[in-house]
KEKOL-98888 format. One record per atom (N, C-alpha, C): x, y, z; residue in three letters. Coordinates in steps of 0.02 Angstrom, whole numbers, plus 50000, padded with zeros to 5 digits. Layout:
<sites>
XYZALA;...
</sites>
This chain:
<sites>
507895009549341UNK;507845016049377UNK;508335021049347UNK;508105027349339UNK;508585032349320UNK;508955034749382UNK;509435039349374UNK;509875041149429UNK;509505044449487UNK;508995048449471UNK;508625051849524UNK;508195046949563UNK;507865042249528UNK;507495036949562UNK;507955033149609UNK;508535031349583UNK;509005027249622UNK;509245031049683UNK;509375037549676UNK;509605041649732UNK;509085041649787UNK;508455042949770UNK;507925043149820UNK;507825036249852UNK;507835031149810UNK;507725024349834UNK;508245022349886UNK;508875023849871UNK;509415022049918UNK;509345025849983UNK;509145032249980UNK;509045036150041UNK;508495033050084UNK;507935031250052UNK;507375028350089UNK;507565021750121UNK;507895017350082UNK;508105010950109UNK;508595011850167UNK;509045016750159UNK;509535018050212UNK;509195020550276UNK;508685024750269UNK;508325027250327UNK;507975021450364UNK;507695016850327UNK;507365011050358UNK;507865007050398UNK;508445005650368UNK;508935001550403UNK;509275005450460UNK;509345011950452UNK;509635015950506UNK;509175016050566UNK;508525016550554UNK;508045016350609UNK;508055009550644UNK;508105004150605UNK;508154997450634UNK;508784996850676UNK;509334999750652UNK;509974999550688UNK;509905003150755UNK;509575008850756UNK;509485012650818UNK;509065008850869UNK;508615004650844UNK;508175000850889UNK;508424993850903UNK;509064992550887UNK;509354985950900UNK;509964986650945UNK;510274980950960UNK;510884980951000UNK;511514980650957UNK;511434981250891UNK;512004980750846UNK;512464986850854UNK;513104985650848UNK;513604991050855UNK;513864993450788UNK;513744989750735UNK;514004991450669UNK;513464994750627UNK;513625000650601UNK;513165004350559UNK;513035000550494UNK;512404999950471UNK;512274996550407UNK;512654999750349UNK;512934995650305UNK;513324998050249UNK;512935002850204UNK;512275001650198UNK;511875005650152UNK;511845012950175UNK;511935014150241UNK;511935021050266UNK;512545024850238UNK;513115021550239UNK;513725024650211UNK;513645025850136UNK;513365020950101UNK;513255021750029UNK;512775027550016UNK;512235027950055UNK;511745033250045UNK;512055040150058UNK;512455040750110UNK;512775047250124UNK;513245049350068UNK;513625044550042UNK;514095046149987UNK;513705048249924UNK;513165044549909UNK;512765046249850UNK;512465053249857UNK;512195054649916UNK;511885061149927UNK;512405066749925UNK;512985065549955UNK;513525070549955UNK;513745072149884UNK;513835067049843UNK;514035068149773UNK;513505072249737UNK;512875070549748UNK;512325074149715UNK;512305081449737UNK;512395082649803UNK;512365089449830UNK;512935093749804UNK;513525090849799UNK;514105094549773UNK;513975096649700UNK;513695091949662UNK;513535093549592UNK;513035099249587UNK;512595099849637UNK;512085105149637UNK;512315111449673UNK;512945111449696UNK;513215117349729UNK;512955118349800UNK;512745112849832UNK;512485113149900UNK;512985110349950UNK;512875111850013UNK;513325109450066UNK;513265101850071UNK;513825098250071UNK;513805090850070UNK;513575087850137UNK;513315081750133UNK;513095078050193UNK;513685073950218UNK;514155077150252UNK;514775073750270UNK;514695068850328UNK;514265070350375UNK;514165066050432UNK;513445063750437UNK;513315059350486UNK;512645056650496UNK;512145062350510UNK;512345067150551UNK;511895072550569UNK;511695076650508UNK;512195078250467UNK;512045082250406UNK;511605078250359UNK;511745071850353UNK;511335067450309UNK;510605067350332UNK;510505066250397UNK;509835065950424UNK;509475072650418UNK;509855078150427UNK;509555084750424UNK;509245086050356UNK;509575083850304UNK;509295084750237UNK;508655080650229UNK;508645074550254UNK;508095069950239UNK;507475071150282UNK;507545075250334UNK;506945077050372UNK;506685084050351UNK;507025087150304UNK;506785093450275UNK;506355092050214UNK;505945096850192UNK;505595096050129UNK;506085094350073UNK;505905089850030UNK;506375087449980UNK;506635092949934UNK;506255098549928UNK;506465104049885UNK;507115107249911UNK;507285105949974UNK;507895108750003UNK;508525105449975UNK;508455099449949UNK;509045095849924UNK;508935092449857UNK;508315091349838UNK;508175087649776UNK;507975092649722UNK;508265091849662UNK;508095096349607UNK;507375095249586UNK;507115099949547UNK;506415099449525UNK;506315092949486UNK;505765089449502UNK;505635083049471UNK;504895081549476UNK;504675076549440UNK;503965074449443UNK;503905067749480UNK;504395066249522UNK;504415059849558UNK;504195060549630UNK;504445065749663UNK;504355066449735UNK;504085073349752UNK;503595073449797UNK;503275079749817UNK;503795084349849UNK;503885090449823UNK;504415094949848UNK;504305097149920UNK;503685097149945UNK;503575099550014UNK;503605093850065UNK;503695087750041UNK;503715082050086UNK;504435080050102UNK;504585078450165UNK;505235075550181UNK;505225068050167UNK;505795064750176UNK;505805057450171UNK;505605054250238UNK;505745057750292UNK;505645054850359UNK;505305059950404UNK;504805057850441UNK;504465062350487UNK;504145058350544UNK;504145061250603UNK;503805058350661UNK;504005051050674UNK;504655049650667UNK;504895043050684UNK;504785037650632UNK;504615039550571UNK;504515034550518UNK;504525037750450UNK;504485033550398UNK;504465036150331UNK;503855040750322UNK;503945046150285UNK;503375050350269UNK;502895046550224UNK;502285048950220UNK;501795045550176UNK;502035045750103UNK;502335051350083UNK;502595051850015UNK;503135046650002UNK;503575045450052UNK;504095040450044UNK;503795033450040UNK;503255032250078UNK;502925025750073UNK;502625024750004UNK;502295029949977UNK;502025029449909UNK;502585028149859UNK;503155031649869UNK;503725030849823UNK;503955023549823UNK;504025020549882UNK;504245013549885UNK;503755008949850UNK;503115010149860UNK;502615005849828UNK;502645006449752UNK;502785012549728UNK;502795013649655UNK;503445011349623UNK;503995012349657UNK;504655011249626UNK;505055005549656UNK;504855003149715UNK;505254998149749UNK;505004991049736UNK;505234986549778UNK;505034979549775UNK;504524978149830UNK;504104973049823UNK;503614971549875UNK;503914970849944UNK;504514967949948UNK;504824966950014UNK;505034973550046UNK;505024979050008UNK;505194985550037UNK;504634988350080UNK;504014986350066UNK;503464989550102UNK;502944984750130UNK;502934978450108UNK;502464973650135UNK;502794969550190UNK;502384967650239UNK;502654963450293UNK;502824956550267UNK;503334953550297UNK;503604947050275UNK;503094941350273UNK;502614940850320UNK;502144935250317UNK;501754934950251UNK;501554940750224UNK;501174940850161UNK;501604938250104UNK;502224940250102UNK;502674938050048UNK;502814930550055UNK;502884928150116UNK;502994921050127UNK;502404916850103UNK;501794919250119UNK;501194915550098UNK;501114915650023UNK;501254921349992UNK;501204921749919UNK;501684916849886UNK;502314916749909UNK;502814912249880UNK;502614904949892UNK;502384903449952UNK;502184896649970UNK;501594894249927UNK;501094898449920UNK;500494896449883UNK;500634895649809UNK;501094899549783UNK;501284898549713UNK;501664892049703UNK;502094890349751UNK;502464884149746UNK;502014878049755UNK;501534878549800UNK;501094872949817UNK;500444872949777UNK;500364877849733UNK;499754878549693UNK;499144878749739UNK;499174882949789UNK;498654883449841UNK;498254889849831UNK;497764889649786UNK;497364895549772UNK;496874897149828UNK;496504892149851UNK;495994893349902UNK;496294896249966UNK;496854893449987UNK;497174895850048UNK;497404902950042UNK;497654904749983UNK;497894911649973UNK;497314916549975UNK;496764914849941UNK;496184919349939UNK;495904920250009UNK;495854914850048UNK;495604915350116UNK;496064919750158UNK;496704918750154UNK;497204922550191UNK;497134930050176UNK;497124931850112UNK;497064938950094UNK;496384941750113UNK;495864937850107UNK;495194940250124UNK;495134941750198UNK;495444937750240UNK;495434939050312UNK;495814945350329UNK;496374946650294UNK;496774952550309UNK;496454958950284UNK;495964958450240UNK;495634964450214UNK;494924965250241UNK;494784961850296UNK;494144962350329UNK;494194967350386UNK;493874973150382UNK;493944978250435UNK;493704975950503UNK;493264970950504UNK;493024968350568UNK;493554964250604UNK;494104962650568UNK;494634958650598UNK;495284962550606UNK;495234969150599UNK;495844973350604UNK;496104973550675UNK;495644973950723UNK;495824973850795UNK;495344968850828UNK;495614963550857UNK;495184958250883UNK;495474955450948UNK;495054951750985UNK;495294948651046UNK;495554941651032UNK;495844938551083UNK;496154931951075UNK;495664926751050UNK;495044926751075UNK;494554921851056UNK;494394922350981UNK;494284928350957UNK;494124929350886UNK;494714927550842UNK;495314929450864UNK;495914927850825UNK;496004920250819UNK;495904916650873UNK;495974909350872UNK;495444906250827UNK;494824908550833UNK;494284905750792UNK;494404907250718UNK;494624913250702UNK;494744915150633UNK;495324911150603UNK;495864910550640UNK;496434906650617UNK;496244899450606UNK;495764896950646UNK;495544889950639UNK;495204888450573UNK;494984893650538UNK;494664892750472UNK;495184890950419UNK;495814892250433UNK;496354890950385UNK;496614883850396UNK;496504879550348UNK;496694872450355UNK;497444871550352UNK;497774874850306UNK;498494873950297UNK;498874876850356UNK;499284872950388UNK;499634875050449UNK;500134880650437UNK;500464880550379UNK;500954885750363UNK;500604892450355UNK;500064892450316UNK;499694898750305UNK;499394901250371UNK;499144896550411UNK;498854898450475UNK;499384901750520UNK;499974898950522UNK;500514901850562UNK;500694908850539UNK;500724909850473UNK;500884916450447UNK;500324921450461UNK;499704919050457UNK;499144923450473UNK;499194925950544UNK;499334921550591UNK;499404923550661UNK;499974928550670UNK;500504927850631UNK;501074932450638UNK;500934939350608UNK;500364940250576UNK;500174946850549UNK;499874951350603UNK;499794948550664UNK;499524952450720UNK;500044953550773UNK;499944958950811UNK;500384960450868UNK;499944961850929UNK;500194960450990UNK;499814962051050UNK;499664969551052UNK;499064971251074UNK;498844978251076UNK;498574979651146UNK;499034979951194UNK;498844980351264UNK;498514987051283UNK;498694992351248UNK;498434999051266UNK;497845000951221UNK;497444996051201UNK;496884997351156UNK;496395002451183UNK;496335002851249UNK;495845007451280UNK;496025014851270UNK;496645016251248UNK;496865023051236UNK;496725025251163UNK;496475020651123UNK;496355021851053UNK;495605021551037UNK;495425023550976UNK;494735022950952UNK;494755018650888UNK;494175016550866UNK;494115012150807UNK;494015016350744UNK;494425015150694UNK;494355018850630UNK;493685016750598UNK;493265021650581UNK;492615019950551UNK;492675017450479UNK;493255018150449UNK;493355015850380UNK;493665008950377UNK;494245008150409UNK;494615001850402UNK;494594997450464UNK;494345000050521UNK;494304996050581UNK;494934995950623UNK;495474998950599UNK;496104998950636UNK;496075004150692UNK;496635005750722UNK;496645009950782UNK;496795017250766UNK;496405021650795UNK;496515028850789UNK;496875031350851UNK;497355035750840UNK;497715038750896UNK;497665046350890UNK;497625049750945UNK;497555057050944UNK;498235060250934UNK;498255065050887UNK;498865068750873UNK;498675075950859UNK;498965080550898UNK;498785087750891UNK;498035088850894UNK;497705085150939UNK;496995086150950UNK;496545082750900UNK;496825079050852UNK;496425075750800UNK;496545068250800UNK;496015064350790UNK;496095057150783UNK;496365055750713UNK;496865051350710UNK;497115049450644UNK;497265041950642UNK;497235039150582UNK;497295031950572UNK;498005030250551UNK;498385027450598UNK;499075025750584UNK;499505032050582UNK;500155031150583UNK;500615036850585UNK;500525041450525UNK;500395038550465UNK;500315042650405UNK;499585044350390UNK;499125042450435UNK;498425044350430UNK;498135042550362UNK;498195036250344UNK;498035034050276UNK;497295034550259UNK;496865034550309UNK;496135034750295UNK;495865041850294UNK;496285046750310UNK;496045053550314UNK;495745056050249UNK;496065054550193UNK;495825057150129UNK;495225053150103UNK;495085047350132UNK;494485043650113UNK;493865047050142UNK;493965050850195UNK;493405053850231UNK;492985058450185UNK;493325062250143UNK;492955066750098UNK;492505063050050UNK;492735057350026UNK;492335053449979UNK;491725050450012UNK;491815048450075UNK;491265045250112UNK;491005049850167UNK;491025056450154UNK;490885061250206UNK;490195060250239UNK;489705058150199UNK;489035057350227UNK;488975051150271UNK;489475046850270UNK;489425040550305UNK;489825040350371UNK;490395043850373UNK;490805043350433UNK;491305049050437UNK;491575049950497UNK;492085054850508UNK;492605051950555UNK;493235053150540UNK;493775050750585UNK;493725054050653UNK;493415059950656UNK;493385063550719UNK;492775061750761UNK;492365056950738UNK;491795054450777UNK;491835046750780UNK;492375044150806UNK;492475036850804UNK;492135033350863UNK;492055026850856UNK;491775022750910UNK;492335020250955UNK;492145018451016UNK;492615015151061UNK;492685007851041UNK;493255004851057UNK;493304997551052UNK;492894994551109UNK;492544989051094UNK;492094986251145UNK;492374979951178UNK;493024979851192UNK;493324974251227UNK;493244975151302UNK;493324969651337UNK;493294970051410UNK;494004970251439UNK;494054971951502UNK;494704972451534UNK;495064965751537UNK;494684960151531UNK;494994953451533UNK;495254951251464UNK;495064954751412UNK;495254952751344UNK;495994953851330UNK;496304949051297UNK;496954950051266UNK;496814952351195UNK;497024958351177UNK;496834961351113UNK;497444961451066UNK;497294960451002UNK;497814960550950UNK;497584965050893UNK;498074967850858UNK;497914971750798UNK;498394969850742UNK;498184971150680UNK;498614969750623UNK;499244973950627UNK;499804971250605UNK;500424975050601UNK;500324981150557UNK;500694986450571UNK;500584992750535UNK;500704991950460UNK;501184987750440UNK;501304986650369UNK;500734983050335UNK;500414978250370UNK;499834974750344UNK;499254979750337UNK;499164983850388UNK;498634988850386UNK;498724993550327UNK;499334996150320UNK;499465001350270UNK;499424998750199UNK;499714992850187UNK;499794990650118UNK;499354984750097UNK;498994981850145UNK;498544976250128UNK;497824978050145UNK;497694979850207UNK;497004981150228UNK;496694987150192UNK;497014992950195UNK;496714999050168UNK;496594998550092UNK;497094996650052UNK;496944995849980UNK;496484990049965UNK;496444985150011UNK;496004979450000UNK;495264981150005UNK;495094986650040UNK;494394988450048UNK;494064990349982UNK;494354994849941UNK;494044996149876UNK;494084990149828UNK;494614986049835UNK;494644979949794UNK;494034975549808UNK;493884974649872UNK;493314970449891UNK;492654973449870UNK;492614980149873UNK;491994983349852UNK;491874982249777UNK;492394983049738UNK;492334982049665UNK;492164974749651UNK;492474970249687UNK;492324963149679UNK;491594961649694UNK;491334964549749UNK;490644963349767UNK;490164966349716UNK;490324972349691UNK;489904975449640UNK;489874971149577UNK;490454968549558UNK;490484964349497UNK;490114957749507UNK;490164954949568UNK;489864948349580UNK;489104948549576UNK;488804954449579UNK;488084955049573UNK;487844953649502UNK;488304954249452UNK;488104953249383UNK;488524948049346UNK;489134946649371UNK;489594942449334UNK;489884936949378UNK;490144931949346UNK;490554927049382UNK;491244930049389UNK;491494930349451UNK;492134933649464UNK;492554929349511UNK;493204930749510UNK;493674927149553UNK;494164932149583UNK;494304931449648UNK;494794935649681UNK;495494932649675UNK;495984937049664UNK;496684935149664UNK;496824928949620UNK;496614928949557UNK;496724923049514UNK;497464921549506UNK;497604915049499UNK;498304912749491UNK;498754915349547UNK;498494915049609UNK;498884917049667UNK;499144924249659UNK;498674928849649UNK;498824935949649UNK;499174938449586UNK;499094934849531UNK;499344937549468UNK;498964943949450UNK;498314943949466UNK;497894949949461UNK;497474950349524UNK;497104955849532UNK;496674956549590UNK;496004953249580UNK;495714954049520UNK;495044951449506UNK;495024948849435UNK;494694943249425UNK;494574940649357UNK;493814940349345UNK;493604943149289UNK;492894943049270UNK;492824938049212UNK;492354933449219UNK;492224928549167UNK;491644931049124UNK;491814933149063UNK;491324935849017UNK;491184930848961UNK;490644932048924UNK;490454927448871UNK;490984927048816UNK;491314932648803UNK;491814932648749UNK;492534932448775UNK;492634929848837UNK;493304929248864UNK;493354932248933UNK;493934931548964UNK;494034934149032UNK;494324941149030UNK;494184944949082UNK;494484951549091UNK;494804951749160UNK;495464952949162UNK;495834953249225UNK;495924960549246UNK;495854961749311UNK;495904968549338UNK;496464969049389UNK;496844974449384UNK;497334976149435UNK;497114982749465UNK;496864982549527UNK;496594988449559UNK;497164992249593UNK;497244998649576UNK;497805002549601UNK;497555008449643UNK;497805008949704UNK;497565013949752UNK;498105019149767UNK;498455021549717UNK;498945026849727UNK;498585033549734UNK;498755037349786UNK;498435043749797UNK;498645048949745UNK;499265048849724UNK;499505053649675UNK;499595050449607UNK;499375053649553UNK;499455050649486UNK;500175049249467UNK;500645053249491UNK;501345052149473UNK;501595045349498UNK;501305043049554UNK;501515036649581UNK;501265030849538UNK;500665031449513UNK;500405026249468UNK;500795026349402UNK;500945032149377UNK;501355032749316UNK;502035029449328UNK;502335030849385UNK;502985027849401UNK;502945020349406UNK;502405017849436UNK;502315010649443UNK;502275007349373UNK;501875010149329UNK;501795007249263UNK;502435007849222UNK;502775013449229UNK;503415014349193UNK;503925009149213UNK;503905007049276UNK;504425002449301UNK;504234995149297UNK;503644993649269UNK;503474986649257UNK;503904983949200UNK;504034977549203UNK;504394974349147UNK;503924973949087UNK;504214973149028UNK;503804972548967UNK;503314966648974UNK;503544961249005UNK;503114955349014UNK;502514956849058UNK;502624960749111UNK;502074962549157UNK;501584967349125UNK;501844971749082UNK;501414976749049UNK;501004973748992UNK;501254968348964UNK;500964965648902UNK;500214964248906UNK;499954961048960UNK;499224959648961UNK;498804966048958UNK;499054971548985UNK;498674977748988UNK;498684981548920UNK;499074978948874UNK;499084981848807UNK;498594978248760UNK;498184974048790UNK;497674970348754UNK;496994971748786UNK;496474968348763UNK;495804969048793UNK;495704963948849UNK;496234960648870UNK;496174955248919UNK;496314957548991UNK;496564963649000UNK;496734966049068UNK;496684973649070UNK;496514976249129UNK;496464983449139UNK;496714985449207UNK;497024991349211UNK;497154994549275UNK;496524998449293UNK;496304997649355UNK;495695001049379UNK;495865005149441UNK;495675011549440UNK;495775015849498UNK;495095016749532UNK;495035015049597UNK;494405015849632UNK;494155023049630UNK;493505023949634UNK;493205030649627UNK;493495035749675UNK;493655033649736UNK;493895038449786UNK;494605040849772UNK;494945037549726UNK;495615039649707UNK;495615043049638UNK;495225040349591UNK;495295042249521UNK;494845047749497UNK;494975053949517UNK;494605059749491UNK;494815060949418UNK;494435065049383UNK;494515065749310UNK;495225067949290UNK;495495073049323UNK;496155075549304UNK;496695070449321UNK;496575066349372UNK;497045060949390UNK;497115056149332UNK;496535053849307UNK;496545048949252UNK;496835051949189UNK;496675058249175UNK;496945061549115UNK;497705061949119UNK;497955063849178UNK;498685064449186UNK;499025057749177UNK;498755052549207UNK;499055045849202UNK;499035043549130UNK;498455043849098UNK;498395041149030UNK;498815045048980UNK;498905051448990UNK;499345055448946UNK;500065053148952UNK;500285051849013UNK;500985050249024UNK;501165042949009UNK;500665038549003UNK;500815031548987UNK;500575029748916UNK;500385034848877UNK;500105033448811UNK;500585029648766UNK;501235030448778UNK;501735026948737UNK;501675019348743UNK;501365016948798UNK;501295009748808UNK;500645006948779UNK;500225011348753UNK;499565009248727UNK;499155005748782UNK;499185008748842UNK;498805006348900UNK;498335011748921UNK;497725009948939UNK;497245014848966UNK;497045012749036UNK;497115017449082UNK;496895016349151UNK;496195019149158UNK;495735015349189UNK;495045017549195UNK;494855018149269UNK;494345022149282UNK;494075022549349UNK;493595016749361UNK;493405015849423UNK;492915010749441UNK;492265011549402UNK;492005017649399UNK;491385018849363UNK;491455017849288UNK;492035019949261UNK;492165018749190UNK;492155011349173UNK;492445007349218UNK;492455000149207UNK;491744997449200UNK;491304999449245UNK;490624996949242UNK;490244999449181UNK;490385005649161UNK;490075008149099UNK;490295004149039UNK;490945002749035UNK;491214999048978UNK;490934991848977UNK;490874988849036UNK;490584982149038UNK;489864982249015UNK;489484987349034UNK;488794987949011UNK;488734988848937UNK;489194992748908UNK;489194993848835UNK;489354987348798UNK;489814983448827UNK;489984976948796UNK;489384972348795UNK;489004972348850UNK;488404967948853UNK;487904969848799UNK;487824976448788UNK;487334978748738UNK;487544976848667UNK;488214976548656UNK;488454975248588UNK;488464967848570UNK;488364963548622UNK;488384956248608UNK;487724953948578UNK;
</sites>
């Protein structure tokens, strides 16, 4: 990380821990908050701005648009704050996914299952676990369905972690069902939105003829049902990006032999072709700068497969418009990597078939 990346990263991590501190019975402020305030104060003094001497001043900067304290950069949206409405801003969430570690933004059960399945060489259990978490019909379910679904998982450790991906959802009757991901919509300023950061809102334009967030269905549970929903972190970082992954997988399976999450999530999809395998890493970053940041921060070892014909980064159609792909490919050209859209992938596969 360069100094600017590190500065933003420390602020975001400190905000997460500060929020946890406020919601706990602990009396001691997390050390990272002090570190973050000192780092920000030093940066502000260098820029000739008023320093963040106390907690209030520190928080005031981080709930303002970043342009109020952060110099011009191509990392963080200048009109977005780091924190809004009681949680990280959507821009801060994207930043963590691009520049942070998986444990910064994914819920612990997913990381535990990934580690366990790699240690135990449990491919089938991992694929089933991830497939259940990316099924929109299972985003909000009653006790009976949750029990039946968990019963499909043979391994007791994976089953336990799957159950811990849900939380009781007692006030389900006050929400509506997201027509895209199946999770819960809540009304805010007169509009239904999906999750605090409204992650499905921008999908609506791509699928405009099929659904609208503002015309959602009711949940059809009864008053006797105990209802559960996926944890917000599972929804945000597993379910929503998993939907285009599954669509691409299904499209490919109509013509090719394919595998989901090969080698316990080393890649998202593996295609078995006559002249060798092709591994795909499907990336659902809304902003091209985040995908560029993600690729820039990969280790040389992680980038290496994508510098060959054996692996590709694929951006789903609803994310990868033409200028998006051009911007990404221009900025990562030094790595000899090309990012393709979903449709480009299928065109290239068709051309390969013709040339064989």
